[in-house]
PDB file of N, H, CA, C and O in Angstrom:
ATOM      1  N   MET A   1      16.689   7.980 -29.503  1.00  0.00           N
ATOM      2  CA  MET A   1      15.279   8.248 -28.205  1.00  0.00           C
ATOM      3  C   MET A   1      14.995   6.706 -27.441  1.00  0.00           C
ATOM      4  O   MET A   1      15.241   5.761 -28.191  1.00  0.00           O
ATOM      5  N   ILE A   2      14.781   6.540 -26.825  1.00  0.00           N
ATOM      6  H   ILE A   2      14.581   7.307 -26.216  1.00  0.00           H
ATOM      7  CA  ILE A   2      14.443   5.339 -25.458  1.00  0.00           C
ATOM      8  C   ILE A   2      12.746   5.406 -25.753  1.00  0.00           C
ATOM      9  O   ILE A   2      12.252   6.529 -25.649  1.00  0.00           O
ATOM     10  N   ARG A   3      12.110   4.619 -26.003  1.00  0.00           N
ATOM     11  H   ARG A   3      12.511   3.707 -26.087  1.00  0.00           H
ATOM     12  CA  ARG A   3      10.700   4.688 -26.037  1.00  0.00           C
ATOM     13  C   ARG A   3      10.415   3.432 -24.371  1.00  0.00           C
ATOM     14  O   ARG A   3      10.942   2.354 -24.093  1.00  0.00           O
ATOM     15  N   VAL A   4       9.524   4.147 -23.747  1.00  0.00           N
ATOM     16  H   VAL A   4       9.096   5.023 -23.973  1.00  0.00           H
ATOM     17  CA  VAL A   4       9.165   3.177 -22.302  1.00  0.00           C
ATOM     18  C   VAL A   4       7.329   3.143 -21.974  1.00  0.00           C
ATOM     19  O   VAL A   4       6.561   4.074 -21.729  1.00  0.00           O
ATOM     20  N   ASN A   5       7.154   2.096 -22.062  1.00  0.00           N
ATOM     21  H   ASN A   5       7.778   1.340 -22.261  1.00  0.00           H
ATOM     22  CA  ASN A   5       5.808   2.019 -22.049  1.00  0.00           C
ATOM     23  C   ASN A   5       4.996   2.727 -20.173  1.00  0.00           C
ATOM     24  O   ASN A   5       5.431   2.804 -19.024  1.00  0.00           O
ATOM     25  N   TYR A   6       3.992   2.998 -20.708  1.00  0.00           N
ATOM     26  H   TYR A   6       3.639   2.935 -21.642  1.00  0.00           H
ATOM     27  CA  TYR A   6       4.174   4.622 -19.358  1.00  0.00           C
ATOM     28  C   TYR A   6       3.796   3.518 -17.696  1.00  0.00           C
ATOM     29  O   TYR A   6       4.288   3.667 -16.578  1.00  0.00           O
ATOM     30  N   VAL A   7       2.556   2.260 -18.266  1.00  0.00           N
ATOM     31  H   VAL A   7       2.156   2.139 -19.174  1.00  0.00           H
ATOM     32  CA  VAL A   7       2.385   1.831 -17.362  1.00  0.00           C
ATOM     33  C   VAL A   7       3.686   1.066 -16.721  1.00  0.00           C
ATOM     34  O   VAL A   7       3.677   1.111 -15.491  1.00  0.00           O
ATOM     35  N   GLN A   8       4.663   0.460 -17.221  1.00  0.00           N
ATOM     36  H   GLN A   8       4.670   0.424 -18.221  1.00  0.00           H
ATOM     37  CA  GLN A   8       5.816  -0.243 -17.087  1.00  0.00           C
ATOM     38  C   GLN A   8       6.568   0.727 -16.305  1.00  0.00           C
ATOM     39  O   GLN A   8       7.294   0.226 -15.446  1.00  0.00           O
ATOM     40  N   LEU A   9       6.569   2.243 -16.415  1.00  0.00           N
ATOM     41  H   LEU A   9       5.979   2.650 -17.112  1.00  0.00           H
ATOM     42  CA  LEU A   9       7.006   3.588 -15.790  1.00  0.00           C
ATOM     43  C   LEU A   9       6.578   3.216 -14.212  1.00  0.00           C
ATOM     44  O   LEU A   9       7.065   2.776 -13.171  1.00  0.00           O
ATOM     45  N   GLN A  10       5.469   3.648 -14.712  1.00  0.00           N
ATOM     46  H   GLN A  10       5.073   4.006 -15.558  1.00  0.00           H
ATOM     47  CA  GLN A  10       4.085   3.729 -13.088  1.00  0.00           C
ATOM     48  C   GLN A  10       4.546   2.234 -11.849  1.00  0.00           C
ATOM     49  O   GLN A  10       4.469   2.179 -10.622  1.00  0.00           O
ATOM     50  N   LYS A  11       4.767   1.746 -12.337  1.00  0.00           N
ATOM     51  H   LYS A  11       4.829   1.791 -13.334  1.00  0.00           H
ATOM     52  CA  LYS A  11       4.562  -0.125 -11.660  1.00  0.00           C
ATOM     53  C   LYS A  11       6.316   0.309 -11.282  1.00  0.00           C
ATOM     54  O   LYS A  11       6.530   0.626 -10.113  1.00  0.00           O
ATOM     55  N   SER A  12       7.192   0.312 -11.999  1.00  0.00           N
ATOM     56  H   SER A  12       7.018   0.054 -12.950  1.00  0.00           H
ATOM     57  CA  SER A  12       8.420   0.744 -11.601  1.00  0.00           C
ATOM     58  C   SER A  12       8.992   1.953 -10.644  1.00  0.00           C
ATOM     59  O   SER A  12      10.060   2.160 -10.069  1.00  0.00           O
ATOM     60  N   LEU A  13       7.868   2.575 -10.754  1.00  0.00           N
ATOM     61  H   LEU A  13       7.001   2.408 -11.222  1.00  0.00           H
ATOM     62  CA  LEU A  13       7.974   4.441 -10.127  1.00  0.00           C
ATOM     63  C   LEU A  13       7.049   3.871  -8.791  1.00  0.00           C
ATOM     64  O   LEU A  13       7.323   4.624  -7.856  1.00  0.00           O
ATOM     65  N   ASN A  14       6.041   2.813  -8.332  1.00  0.00           N
ATOM     66  H   ASN A  14       5.818   2.201  -9.091  1.00  0.00           H
ATOM     67  CA  ASN A  14       5.454   2.767  -7.383  1.00  0.00           C
ATOM     68  C   ASN A  14       6.023   2.926  -6.064  1.00  0.00           C
ATOM     69  O   ASN A  14       5.882   3.867  -5.284  1.00  0.00           O
ATOM     70  N   GLU A  15       6.694   1.846  -5.934  1.00  0.00           N
ATOM     71  H   GLU A  15       6.808   1.081  -6.568  1.00  0.00           H
ATOM     72  CA  GLU A  15       7.402   1.701  -3.894  1.00  0.00           C
ATOM     73  C   GLU A  15       9.064   2.417  -4.038  1.00  0.00           C
ATOM     74  O   GLU A  15       9.973   1.959  -3.346  1.00  0.00           O
ATOM     75  N   VAL A  16       9.246   3.283  -4.768  1.00  0.00           N
ATOM     76  H   VAL A  16       8.507   3.656  -5.330  1.00  0.00           H
ATOM     77  CA  VAL A  16      10.541   4.437  -4.674  1.00  0.00           C
ATOM     78  C   VAL A  16      10.124   4.962  -3.511  1.00  0.00           C
ATOM     79  O   VAL A  16       8.904   5.083  -3.397  1.00  0.00           O
ATOM     80  N   GLN A  17      11.189   5.505  -2.101  1.00  0.00           N
ATOM     81  H   GLN A  17      12.180   5.406  -2.193  1.00  0.00           H
ATOM     82  CA  GLN A  17      10.940   6.611  -1.693  1.00  0.00           C
ATOM     83  C   GLN A  17      11.419   7.810  -2.143  1.00  0.00           C
ATOM     84  O   GLN A  17      12.645   7.896  -2.079  1.00  0.00           O
ATOM     85  N   TYR A  18      10.893   8.681  -2.539  1.00  0.00           N
ATOM     86  H   TYR A  18       9.897   8.612  -2.590  1.00  0.00           H
ATOM     87  CA  TYR A  18      11.505   9.914  -2.683  1.00  0.00           C
ATOM     88  C   TYR A  18      11.706  10.729  -1.369  1.00  0.00           C
ATOM     89  O   TYR A  18      11.172  10.483  -0.288  1.00  0.00           O
ATOM     90  N   PRO A  19      12.519  11.685  -1.637  1.00  0.00           N
ATOM     91  CA  PRO A  19      13.397  11.962  -2.694  1.00  0.00           C
ATOM     92  C   PRO A  19      14.403  10.521  -3.195  1.00  0.00           C
ATOM     93  O   PRO A  19      14.745   9.660  -2.383  1.00  0.00           O
ATOM     94  N   VAL A  20      14.676  10.495  -4.295  1.00  0.00           N
ATOM     95  H   VAL A  20      14.399  11.194  -4.954  1.00  0.00           H
ATOM     96  CA  VAL A  20      15.979   9.505  -4.785  1.00  0.00           C
ATOM     97  C   VAL A  20      16.693  10.333  -5.670  1.00  0.00           C
ATOM     98  O   VAL A  20      16.297  11.243  -6.399  1.00  0.00           O
ATOM     99  N   SER A  21      18.135   9.730  -5.427  1.00  0.00           N
ATOM    100  H   SER A  21      18.456   8.991  -4.835  1.00  0.00           H
ATOM    101  CA  SER A  21      18.518  10.269  -5.915  1.00  0.00           C
ATOM    102  C   SER A  21      18.671   9.310  -7.475  1.00  0.00           C
ATOM    103  O   SER A  21      18.218   8.165  -7.466  1.00  0.00           O
ATOM    104  N   LYS A  22      19.316   9.853  -8.752  1.00  0.00           N
ATOM    105  H   LYS A  22      19.683  10.783  -8.760  1.00  0.00           H
ATOM    106  CA  LYS A  22      19.969   9.140  -9.389  1.00  0.00           C
ATOM    107  C   LYS A  22      19.872   7.511  -9.641  1.00  0.00           C
ATOM    108  O   LYS A  22      18.980   6.722  -9.951  1.00  0.00           O
ATOM    109  N   LYS A  23      21.411   7.438  -9.311  1.00  0.00           N
ATOM    110  H   LYS A  23      22.136   8.079  -9.059  1.00  0.00           H
ATOM    111  CA  LYS A  23      21.939   6.436  -9.069  1.00  0.00           C
ATOM    112  C   LYS A  23      20.869   5.484  -7.467  1.00  0.00           C
ATOM    113  O   LYS A  23      20.803   4.332  -7.897  1.00  0.00           O
ATOM    114  N   ASP A  24      20.422   5.482  -6.606  1.00  0.00           N
ATOM    115  H   ASP A  24      20.476   6.417  -6.257  1.00  0.00           H
ATOM    116  CA  ASP A  24      19.689   4.875  -5.796  1.00  0.00           C
ATOM    117  C   ASP A  24      18.459   5.030  -6.436  1.00  0.00           C
ATOM    118  O   ASP A  24      17.579   4.594  -5.694  1.00  0.00           O
ATOM    119  N   LEU A  25      17.855   5.603  -7.840  1.00  0.00           N
ATOM    120  H   LEU A  25      18.569   5.957  -8.443  1.00  0.00           H
ATOM    121  CA  LEU A  25      16.836   5.353  -8.435  1.00  0.00           C
ATOM    122  C   LEU A  25      17.218   3.530  -9.313  1.00  0.00           C
ATOM    123  O   LEU A  25      16.562   2.489  -9.277  1.00  0.00           O
ATOM    124  N   ILE A  26      18.567   3.875 -10.023  1.00  0.00           N
ATOM    125  H   ILE A  26      19.100   4.721 -10.052  1.00  0.00           H
ATOM    126  CA  ILE A  26      18.474   3.148 -11.083  1.00  0.00           C
ATOM    127  C   ILE A  26      18.825   1.446 -10.364  1.00  0.00           C
ATOM    128  O   ILE A  26      18.559   0.371 -10.903  1.00  0.00           O
ATOM    129  N   PHE A  27      19.614   1.708  -8.756  1.00  0.00           N
ATOM    130  H   PHE A  27      19.830   2.581  -8.319  1.00  0.00           H
ATOM    131  CA  PHE A  27      19.937   0.418  -8.361  1.00  0.00           C
ATOM    132  C   PHE A  27      18.717  -0.421  -7.795  1.00  0.00           C
ATOM    133  O   PHE A  27      18.858  -1.611  -7.514  1.00  0.00           O
ATOM    134  N   TYR A  28      17.180   0.433  -7.598  1.00  0.00           N
ATOM    135  H   TYR A  28      17.066   1.399  -7.826  1.00  0.00           H
ATOM    136  CA  TYR A  28      16.097  -0.144  -6.913  1.00  0.00           C
ATOM    137  C   TYR A  28      15.678  -0.563  -8.011  1.00  0.00           C
ATOM    138  O   TYR A  28      15.147  -1.662  -7.858  1.00  0.00           O
ATOM    139  N   ALA A  29      15.663  -0.259  -8.920  1.00  0.00           N
ATOM    140  H   ALA A  29      16.095   0.634  -9.045  1.00  0.00           H
ATOM    141  CA  ALA A  29      15.077  -0.640 -10.662  1.00  0.00           C
ATOM    142  C   ALA A  29      15.742  -2.172 -10.806  1.00  0.00           C
ATOM    143  O   ALA A  29      15.040  -3.170 -10.971  1.00  0.00           O
ATOM    144  N   GLU A  30      17.214  -2.205 -10.718  1.00  0.00           N
ATOM    145  H   GLU A  30      17.784  -1.395 -10.584  1.00  0.00           H
ATOM    146  CA  GLU A  30      18.019  -3.514 -10.630  1.00  0.00           C
ATOM    147  C   GLU A  30      17.573  -4.300  -9.849  1.00  0.00           C
ATOM    148  O   GLU A  30      16.878  -5.249 -10.209  1.00  0.00           O
ATOM    149  N   GLU A  31      17.903  -4.048  -8.559  1.00  0.00           N
ATOM    150  H   GLU A  31      18.468  -3.277  -8.266  1.00  0.00           H
ATOM    151  CA  GLU A  31      17.258  -4.830  -7.440  1.00  0.00           C
ATOM    152  C   GLU A  31      15.917  -5.424  -7.448  1.00  0.00           C
ATOM    153  O   GLU A  31      15.591  -6.494  -6.934  1.00  0.00           O
ATOM    154  N   LYS A  32      14.899  -4.286  -8.339  1.00  0.00           N
ATOM    155  H   LYS A  32      15.164  -3.417  -8.757  1.00  0.00           H
ATOM    156  CA  LYS A  32      13.271  -5.251  -8.715  1.00  0.00           C
ATOM    157  C   LYS A  32      13.501  -6.158  -9.332  1.00  0.00           C
ATOM    158  O   LYS A  32      13.293  -7.256  -8.816  1.00  0.00           O
ATOM    159  N   GLY A  33      14.155  -6.065 -11.028  1.00  0.00           N
ATOM    160  H   GLY A  33      14.325  -5.173 -11.448  1.00  0.00           H
ATOM    161  CA  GLY A  33      14.202  -6.621 -11.949  1.00  0.00           C
ATOM    162  C   GLY A  33      13.545  -6.430 -12.586  1.00  0.00           C
ATOM    163  O   GLY A  33      12.679  -7.277 -12.807  1.00  0.00           O
ATOM    164  N   VAL A  34      13.549  -4.669 -13.573  1.00  0.00           N
ATOM    165  H   VAL A  34      14.252  -3.981 -13.394  1.00  0.00           H
ATOM    166  CA  VAL A  34      12.278  -3.970 -13.449  1.00  0.00           C
ATOM    167  C   VAL A  34      12.674  -4.518 -15.159  1.00  0.00           C
ATOM    168  O   VAL A  34      13.377  -5.510 -15.352  1.00  0.00           O
ATOM    169  N   ASP A  35      12.035  -3.607 -16.397  1.00  0.00           N
ATOM    170  H   ASP A  35      11.464  -2.802 -16.240  1.00  0.00           H
ATOM    171  CA  ASP A  35      11.883  -3.955 -17.559  1.00  0.00           C
ATOM    172  C   ASP A  35      13.026  -3.339 -18.019  1.00  0.00           C
ATOM    173  O   ASP A  35      13.110  -2.141 -17.748  1.00  0.00           O
ATOM    174  N   GLU A  36      14.003  -3.876 -18.691  1.00  0.00           N
ATOM    175  H   GLU A  36      13.935  -4.849 -18.911  1.00  0.00           H
ATOM    176  CA  GLU A  36      14.847  -3.394 -19.398  1.00  0.00           C
ATOM    177  C   GLU A  36      14.875  -1.982 -19.777  1.00  0.00           C
ATOM    178  O   GLU A  36      15.764  -1.190 -19.462  1.00  0.00           O
ATOM    179  N   GLY A  37      13.628  -1.675 -20.618  1.00  0.00           N
ATOM    180  H   GLY A  37      12.906  -2.318 -20.874  1.00  0.00           H
ATOM    181  CA  GLY A  37      13.685   0.017 -21.255  1.00  0.00           C
ATOM    182  C   GLY A  37      13.575   0.492 -20.531  1.00  0.00           C
ATOM    183  O   GLY A  37      13.924   1.652 -20.748  1.00  0.00           O
ATOM    184  N   VAL A  38      13.068   0.269 -19.079  1.00  0.00           N
ATOM    185  H   VAL A  38      12.784  -0.673 -18.904  1.00  0.00           H
ATOM    186  CA  VAL A  38      13.028   1.782 -17.944  1.00  0.00           C
ATOM    187  C   VAL A  38      14.021   1.650 -17.857  1.00  0.00           C
ATOM    188  O   VAL A  38      14.668   2.686 -18.011  1.00  0.00           O
ATOM    189  N   LEU A  39      14.809   0.406 -17.574  1.00  0.00           N
ATOM    190  H   LEU A  39      14.284  -0.436 -17.448  1.00  0.00           H
ATOM    191  CA  LEU A  39      16.367   1.135 -16.859  1.00  0.00           C
ATOM    192  C   LEU A  39      17.361   1.573 -17.127  1.00  0.00           C
ATOM    193  O   LEU A  39      18.244   2.042 -16.409  1.00  0.00           O
ATOM    194  N   ARG A  40      17.231   1.357 -19.018  1.00  0.00           N
ATOM    195  H   ARG A  40      16.513   0.976 -19.600  1.00  0.00           H
ATOM    196  CA  ARG A  40      18.055   1.873 -19.712  1.00  0.00           C
ATOM    197  C   ARG A  40      17.388   3.751 -19.698  1.00  0.00           C
ATOM    198  O   ARG A  40      18.043   4.785 -19.829  1.00  0.00           O
ATOM    199  N   ALA A  41      16.069   3.590 -19.512  1.00  0.00           N
ATOM    200  H   ALA A  41      15.537   2.750 -19.406  1.00  0.00           H
ATOM    201  CA  ALA A  41      15.591   4.789 -19.371  1.00  0.00           C
ATOM    202  C   ALA A  41      16.445   6.159 -18.410  1.00  0.00           C
ATOM    203  O   ALA A  41      16.934   7.276 -18.578  1.00  0.00           O
ATOM    204  N   PHE A  42      16.164   5.004 -17.221  1.00  0.00           N
ATOM    205  H   PHE A  42      15.768   4.097 -17.085  1.00  0.00           H
ATOM    206  CA  PHE A  42      17.030   5.595 -15.862  1.00  0.00           C
ATOM    207  C   PHE A  42      18.374   5.906 -16.090  1.00  0.00           C
ATOM    208  O   PHE A  42      18.609   6.977 -15.530  1.00  0.00           O
ATOM    209  N   ARG A  43      19.066   5.597 -16.484  1.00  0.00           N
ATOM    210  H   ARG A  43      18.874   4.727 -16.939  1.00  0.00           H
ATOM    211  CA  ARG A  43      20.539   5.701 -16.907  1.00  0.00           C
ATOM    212  C   ARG A  43      20.714   6.542 -17.678  1.00  0.00           C
ATOM    213  O   ARG A  43      21.936   6.660 -17.768  1.00  0.00           O
ATOM    214  N   ASN A  44      20.114   7.403 -18.478  1.00  0.00           N
ATOM    215  H   ASN A  44      19.122   7.308 -18.405  1.00  0.00           H
ATOM    216  CA  ASN A  44      20.127   8.063 -19.061  1.00  0.00           C
ATOM    217  C   ASN A  44      19.673   9.444 -19.265  1.00  0.00           C
ATOM    218  O   ASN A  44      19.932  10.259 -20.150  1.00  0.00           O
ATOM    219  N   LEU A  45      18.459   9.532 -17.561  1.00  0.00           N
ATOM    220  H   LEU A  45      18.249   8.869 -16.842  1.00  0.00           H
ATOM    221  CA  LEU A  45      18.325  10.094 -16.470  1.00  0.00           C
ATOM    222  C   LEU A  45      19.328  11.719 -16.064  1.00  0.00           C
ATOM    223  O   LEU A  45      20.557  11.720 -16.135  1.00  0.00           O
ATOM    224  N   PRO A  46      18.724  12.656 -15.761  1.00  0.00           N
ATOM    225  CA  PRO A  46      20.116  13.847 -15.432  1.00  0.00           C
ATOM    226  C   PRO A  46      21.125  13.288 -14.067  1.00  0.00           C
ATOM    227  O   PRO A  46      20.901  12.203 -13.532  1.00  0.00           O
ATOM    228  N   ASN A  47      21.823  13.861 -13.789  1.00  0.00           N
ATOM    229  H   ASN A  47      22.005  14.742 -14.224  1.00  0.00           H
ATOM    230  CA  ASN A  47      22.219  13.254 -12.466  1.00  0.00           C
ATOM    231  C   ASN A  47      21.659  14.403 -11.244  1.00  0.00           C
ATOM    232  O   ASN A  47      22.477  15.175 -10.745  1.00  0.00           O
ATOM    233  N   GLN A  48      20.315  14.429 -10.858  1.00  0.00           N
ATOM    234  H   GLN A  48      19.650  13.802 -11.263  1.00  0.00           H
ATOM    235  CA  GLN A  48      19.848  15.000  -9.428  1.00  0.00           C
ATOM    236  C   GLN A  48      18.956  13.811  -8.634  1.00  0.00           C
ATOM    237  O   GLN A  48      18.996  12.586  -8.744  1.00  0.00           O
ATOM    238  N   GLN A  49      18.013  14.823  -7.663  1.00  0.00           N
ATOM    239  H   GLN A  49      17.981  15.818  -7.574  1.00  0.00           H
ATOM    240  CA  GLN A  49      17.487  14.301  -6.753  1.00  0.00           C
ATOM    241  C   GLN A  49      15.697  14.568  -7.545  1.00  0.00           C
ATOM    242  O   GLN A  49      14.911  15.400  -7.996  1.00  0.00           O
ATOM    243  N   TYR A  50      15.872  13.475  -7.313  1.00  0.00           N
ATOM    244  H   TYR A  50      16.511  12.798  -6.946  1.00  0.00           H
ATOM    245  CA  TYR A  50      14.122  13.561  -7.808  1.00  0.00           C
ATOM    246  C   TYR A  50      13.310  13.310  -6.960  1.00  0.00           C
ATOM    247  O   TYR A  50      13.098  12.181  -6.517  1.00  0.00           O
ATOM    248  N   GLN A  51      12.520  14.741  -6.485  1.00  0.00           N
ATOM    249  H   GLN A  51      12.692  15.658  -6.844  1.00  0.00           H
ATOM    250  CA  GLN A  51      11.050  14.602  -5.727  1.00  0.00           C
ATOM    251  C   GLN A  51      10.241  14.234  -5.181  1.00  0.00           C
ATOM    252  O   GLN A  51       9.836  14.388  -4.029  1.00  0.00           O
ATOM    253  N   THR A  52       9.719  13.312  -6.607  1.00  0.00           N
ATOM    254  H   THR A  52      10.048  13.187  -7.543  1.00  0.00           H
ATOM    255  CA  THR A  52       8.402  12.734  -7.236  1.00  0.00           C
ATOM    256  C   THR A  52       8.348  11.914  -8.230  1.00  0.00           C
ATOM    257  O   THR A  52       9.276  11.881  -9.038  1.00  0.00           O
ATOM    258  N   PRO A  53       7.205  11.066  -8.360  1.00  0.00           N
ATOM    259  CA  PRO A  53       7.251  10.144  -9.628  1.00  0.00           C
ATOM    260  C   PRO A  53       7.319  11.487 -11.191  1.00  0.00           C
ATOM    261  O   PRO A  53       7.812  11.304 -12.304  1.00  0.00           O
ATOM    262  N   VAL A  54       6.629  12.728 -10.646  1.00  0.00           N
ATOM    263  H   VAL A  54       6.228  12.877  -9.742  1.00  0.00           H
ATOM    264  CA  VAL A  54       6.397  13.155 -11.756  1.00  0.00           C
ATOM    265  C   VAL A  54       7.924  13.530 -12.236  1.00  0.00           C
ATOM    266  O   VAL A  54       8.434  13.245 -13.319  1.00  0.00           O
ATOM    267  N   ASP A  55       8.365  14.063 -11.418  1.00  0.00           N
ATOM    268  H   ASP A  55       7.951  14.294 -10.537  1.00  0.00           H
ATOM    269  CA  ASP A  55       9.782  14.814 -11.634  1.00  0.00           C
ATOM    270  C   ASP A  55      10.756  13.740 -12.142  1.00  0.00           C
ATOM    271  O   ASP A  55      11.887  13.896 -12.603  1.00  0.00           O
ATOM    272  N   VAL A  56       9.993  12.520 -11.933  1.00  0.00           N
ATOM    273  H   VAL A  56       9.075  12.393 -11.559  1.00  0.00           H
ATOM    274  CA  VAL A  56      11.421  11.402 -12.936  1.00  0.00           C
ATOM    275  C   VAL A  56      10.664  11.538 -14.659  1.00  0.00           C
ATOM    276  O   VAL A  56      11.192  11.817 -15.735  1.00  0.00           O
ATOM    277  N   SER A  57       9.488  11.260 -14.365  1.00  0.00           N
ATOM    278  H   SER A  57       9.058  11.033 -13.491  1.00  0.00           H
ATOM    279  CA  SER A  57       8.805  11.058 -15.628  1.00  0.00           C
ATOM    280  C   SER A  57       8.872  12.631 -16.467  1.00  0.00           C
ATOM    281  O   SER A  57       8.427  12.648 -17.615  1.00  0.00           O
ATOM    282  N   GLN A  58       9.307  13.640 -16.006  1.00  0.00           N
ATOM    283  H   GLN A  58       9.669  13.626 -15.074  1.00  0.00           H
ATOM    284  CA  GLN A  58       9.166  14.769 -16.535  1.00  0.00           C
ATOM    285  C   GLN A  58      10.709  14.755 -17.196  1.00  0.00           C
ATOM    286  O   GLN A  58      11.078  15.488 -18.114  1.00  0.00           O
ATOM    287  N   ALA A  59      11.566  13.687 -16.469  1.00  0.00           N
ATOM    288  H   ALA A  59      11.266  13.091 -15.723  1.00  0.00           H
ATOM    289  CA  ALA A  59      12.767  14.341 -16.898  1.00  0.00           C
ATOM    290  C   ALA A  59      13.278  13.290 -18.126  1.00  0.00           C
ATOM    291  O   ALA A  59      14.227  13.555 -18.864  1.00  0.00           O
ATOM    292  N   MET A  60      12.190  11.609 -18.237  1.00  0.00           N
ATOM    293  H   MET A  60      11.420  11.394 -17.637  1.00  0.00           H
ATOM    294  CA  MET A  60      12.664  11.080 -18.579  1.00  0.00           C
ATOM    295  C   MET A  60      12.130  11.680 -20.083  1.00  0.00           C
ATOM    296  O   MET A  60      12.866  11.280 -20.986  1.00  0.00           O
ATOM    297  N   GLY A  61      10.900  12.641 -20.606  1.00  0.00           N
ATOM    298  H   GLY A  61      10.303  12.966 -19.872  1.00  0.00           H
ATOM    299  CA  GLY A  61      10.141  13.629 -21.372  1.00  0.00           C
ATOM    300  C   GLY A  61      11.313  14.265 -22.165  1.00  0.00           C
ATOM    301  O   GLY A  61      11.319  14.497 -23.374  1.00  0.00           O
ATOM    302  N   LYS A  62      12.366  14.521 -21.216  1.00  0.00           N
ATOM    303  H   LYS A  62      12.362  14.333 -20.234  1.00  0.00           H
ATOM    304  CA  LYS A  62      13.248  15.626 -21.767  1.00  0.00           C
ATOM    305  C   LYS A  62      14.303  14.883 -22.038  1.00  0.00           C
ATOM    306  O   LYS A  62      14.962  15.354 -22.965  1.00  0.00           O
ATOM    307  N   ALA A  63      14.606  14.173 -21.714  1.00  0.00           N
ATOM    308  H   ALA A  63      14.071  13.790 -20.961  1.00  0.00           H
ATOM    309  CA  ALA A  63      16.014  13.065 -21.923  1.00  0.00           C
ATOM    310  C   ALA A  63      16.041  12.720 -23.216  1.00  0.00           C
ATOM    311  O   ALA A  63      16.914  11.960 -23.633  1.00  0.00           O
TER     312      ALA A  63
END
């Protein structure tokens, strides 16, 4: 299980333009230099389209 700091996650998702694919979310995170733990968590998400930051957070909780 990957542990992610909730505050770091929210900061990471703050400027994302939704909807966003997993691929684009990872690209955004790499470009912004987000926390490595958050980036690892993004890489473990299901390959789908995310409509809101809540969708990303819920998917991370299930992953």
